[in-house]
Backbone as CSV, one residue per row, in Angstrom:
resi,resn,N_x,N_y,N_z,CA_x,CA_y,CA_z,C_x,C_y,C_z
1,MET,0.821,-1.187,0.000,0.000,0.000,0.000,0.867,1.253,0.000
2,SER,1.992,1.215,0.697,2.850,2.388,0.722,3.416,2.665,-0.658
3,GLN,3.587,1.662,-1.486,4.038,1.869,-2.865,2.979,2.655,-3.645
4,THR,1.720,2.373,-3.411,0.638,3.066,-4.096,0.601,4.540,-3.670
5,VAL,0.768,4.792,-2.404,0.785,6.173,-1.918,1.969,6.915,-2.514
6,MET,3.114,6.254,-2.572,4.303,6.872,-3.164,4.081,7.158,-4.647
7,GLU,3.442,6.239,-5.357,3.181,6.444,-6.788,2.227,7.609,-7.001
8,ARG,1.171,7.674,-6.165,0.223,8.783,-6.301,0.890,10.121,-5.986
9,THR,1.735,10.124,-4.976,2.454,11.348,-4.633,3.369,11.772,-5.770
10,ALA,4.072,10.808,-6.355,4.953,11.115,-7.480,4.147,11.615,-8.673
11,ASP,2.985,11.006,-8.921,2.129,11.459,-10.024,1.618,12.879,-9.785
12,ASN,1.232,13.156,-8.537,0.751,14.509,-8.216,1.857,15.540,-8.372
13,ILE,3.046,15.183,-7.940,4.176,16.100,-8.084,4.491,16.332,-9.556
14,ALA,4.456,15.273,-10.342,4.725,15.412,-11.778,3.665,16.275,-12.455
15,GLU,2.403,16.073,-12.099,1.318,16.870,-12.686,1.446,18.340,-12.272
16,SER,1.781,18.596,-11.013,1.958,19.971,-10.547,3.122,20.644,-11.272
17,ALA,4.194,19.910,-11.466,5.339,20.463,-12.189,4.977,20.771,-13.632
18,HIS,4.180,19.891,-14.246,3.757,20.120,-15.632,2.867,21.365,-15.735
19,GLN,1.934,21.521,-14.790,1.067,22.708,-14.788,1.868,23.978,-14.536
20,ALA,2.830,23.903,-13.642,3.672,25.072,-13.376,4.488,25.436,-14.612
21,SER,4.958,24.435,-15.324,5.722,24.680,-16.548,4.866,25.355,-17.609
22,ARG,3.621,24.877,-17.757,2.711,25.506,-18.733,2.386,26.937,-18.342
23,ALA,2.170,27.171,-17.045,1.867,28.531,-16.576,3.054,29.459,-16.810
24,THR,4.248,28.950,-16.539,5.448,29.747,-16.769,5.606,30.080,-18.244
25,GLY,5.324,29.120,-19.110,5.389,29.363,-20.553,4.380,30.413,-20.992
26,ALA,3.174,30.358,-20.428,2.144,31.346,-20.772,2.559,32.742,-20.319
27,ILE,3.156,32.826,-19.141,3.622,34.127,-18.644,4.733,34.666,-19.529
28,ALA,5.641,33.790,-19.932,6.733,34.222,-20.814,6.189,34.722,-22.147
29,ASP,5.179,34.031,-22.694,4.568,34.485,-23.948,3.900,35.841,-23.778
30,ALA,3.222,36.033,-22.646,2.565,37.319,-22.398,3.592,38.438,-22.277
31,ILE,4.704,38.159,-21.628,5.754,39.171,-21.498,6.343,39.503,-22.865
32,GLU,6.570,38.490,-23.689,7.084,38.731,-25.047,6.124,39.594,-25.849
33,ASP,4.823,39.293,-25.748,3.829,40.102,-26.454,3.849,41.537,-25.958
34,GLY,3.965,41.718,-24.641,4.010,43.062,-24.076,5.228,43.836,-24.541
35,VAL,6.366,43.164,-24.602,7.585,43.821,-25.079,7.418,44.239,-26.532
36,GLY,6.797,43.389,-27.334,6.559,43.737,-28.734,5.662,44.956,-28.868
37,VAL,4.627,45.020,-28.057,3.711,46.166,-28.097,4.435,47.438,-27.677
38,VAL,5.251,47.350,-26.642,5.987,48.532,-26.170,6.973,49.005,-27.232
39,ARG,7.664,48.076,-27.872,8.610,48.465,-28.933,7.881,49.149,-30.088
40,HIS,6.734,48.608,-30.465,5.970,49.206,-31.561,5.490,50.611,-31.183
41,ALA,5.000,50.770,-29.960,4.544,52.089,-29.505,5.701,53.075,-29.439
42,ALA,6.856,52.617,-28.978,8.022,53.501,-28.906,8.459,53.939,-30.295
43,LYS,8.429,53.022,-31.265,8.815,53.379,-32.628,7.830,54.379,-33.219
44,GLN,6.533,54.156,-32.984,5.537,55.088,-33.499,5.687,56.467,-32.869
45,SER,5.918,56.521,-31.564,6.058,57.826,-30.919,7.339,58.517,-31.363
46,CYS,8.384,57.763,-31.616,9.626,58.348,-32.122,9.398,58.933,-33.512
47,ASP,8.697,58.185,-34.362,8.393,58.681,-35.704,7.512,59.928,-35.641
48,ALA,6.530,59.920,-34.750,5.645,61.084,-34.618,6.421,62.297,-34.112
49,GLY,7.315,62.098,-33.155,8.125,63.206,-32.656,9.037,63.778,-33.723
50,GLU,9.632,62.894,-34.513,10.501,63.354,-35.599,9.708,64.129,-36.644
51,GLU,8.509,63.642,-36.971,7.665,64.342,-37.935,7.245,65.707,-37.399
52,PHE,6.897,65.774,-36.109,6.521,67.050,-35.494,7.678,68.032,-35.542
53,LEU,8.887,67.564,-35.231,10.060,68.425,-35.263,10.332,68.944,-36.672
54,ASN,10.210,68.078,-37.673,10.425,68.505,-39.058,9.390,69.531,-39.498
55,GLU,8.124,69.287,-39.152,7.062,70.239,-39.524,7.279,71.587,-38.838
56,THR,7.680,71.560,-37.576,7.927,72.800,-36.841,9.087,73.573,-37.455
57,THR,10.139,72.861,-37.810,11.295,73.510,-38.436,10.903,74.165,-39.751
58,HIS,10.144,73.464,-40.568,9.704,74.039,-41.849,8.788,75.240,-41.637
59,ARG,7.900,75.154,-40.648,6.998,76.268,-40.379,7.776,77.490,-39.907
60,LEU,8.784,77.279,-39.042,9.596,78.399,-38.571,10.376,79.036,-39.715
61,HIS,10.842,78.231,-40.651,11.577,78.778,-41.799,10.649,79.563,-42.725
62,ARG,9.415,79.092,-42.871,8.473,79.804,-43.754,8.051,81.136,-43.158
63,HIS,7.908,81.212,-41.846,7.429,82.430,-41.181,8.542,82.990,-40.292
64,LEU,9.644,83.345,-40.898,10.834,83.755,-40.143,10.605,85.052,-39.364
65,ALA,9.985,86.050,-39.980,9.769,87.330,-39.295,8.866,87.141,-38.076
66,LEU,7.808,86.395,-38.210,6.901,86.141,-37.089,7.622,85.386,-35.970
67,THR,8.493,84.461,-36.353,9.265,83.703,-35.361,10.171,84.629,-34.558
68,VAL,10.863,85.531,-35.232,11.775,86.447,-34.552,10.998,87.384,-33.633
69,VAL,9.894,87.937,-34.098,9.096,88.859,-33.289,8.516,88.144,-32.066
70,THR,8.020,86.933,-32.253,7.447,86.173,-31.139,8.513,85.827,-30.106
71,THR,9.675,85.424,-30.567,10.767,85.104,-29.649,11.194,86.337,-28.866
72,PHE,11.297,87.483,-29.532,11.662,88.730,-28.872,10.621,89.100,-27.817
73,ALA,9.335,88.979,-28.161,8.260,89.321,-27.219,8.277,88.370,-26.014
74,ALA,8.527,87.093,-26.258,8.586,86.139,-25.148,9.764,86.453,-24.235
75,GLY,10.894,86.845,-24.801,12.062,87.211,-24.004,11.815,88.440,-23.162
76,ILE,11.200,89.446,-23.751,10.891,90.679,-23.014,9.914,90.373,-21.874
77,THR,8.897,89.563,-22.146,7.909,89.209,-21.118,8.568,88.425,-19.982
78,ALA,9.385,87.439,-20.324,10.074,86.653,-19.293,10.995,87.544,-18.468
79,GLY,11.703,88.443,-19.118,12.581,89.364,-18.396,11.805,90.272,-17.462
80,ALA,10.638,90.750,-17.915,9.814,91.611,-17.066,9.318,90.851,-15.845
81,PHE,8.882,89.616,-16.019,8.421,88.816,-14.885,9.556,88.516,-13.913
82,ILE,10.712,88.203,-14.417,11.856,87.922,-13.545,12.228,89.174,-12.751
83,GLY,12.260,90.318,-13.438,12.548,91.581,-12.755,11.513,91.901,-11.699
84,TRP,10.253,91.667,-12.003,9.177,91.952,-11.048,9.273,91.045,-9.837
85,PHE,9.563,89.743,-10.049,9.697,88.802,-8.932,10.893,89.163,-8.055
86,MET,11.986,89.559,-8.668,13.174,89.939,-7.894,12.910,91.223,-7.107
87,LYS,12.139,92.126,-7.653,11.814,93.374,-6.975,10.933,93.104,-5.750
88,GLN,10.073,92.101,-5.820,9.169,91.754,-4.727,9.934,91.235,-3.519
89,ARG,11.065,90.580,-3.732,11.853,90.024,-2.623,12.607,91.146,-1.996
């Protein structure tokens, strides 16, 4: 009878190991899929950022006078705020 108990225990251990192996494989597949999705999203966002930068550069070149005036106005405004904050202290 003890041989039967030992056999059942060995069978249960083998079945548990097999289920754990399948679960581990499923987790590994899910992680691989997630990595693929992240890589694809990163590539798309990189492409979108590069396209945005190129469009912005072309727009700034087309409207050069407006770019210079806007930059000058932003600098004057920032300088005025910095001066005002320093005066308050």
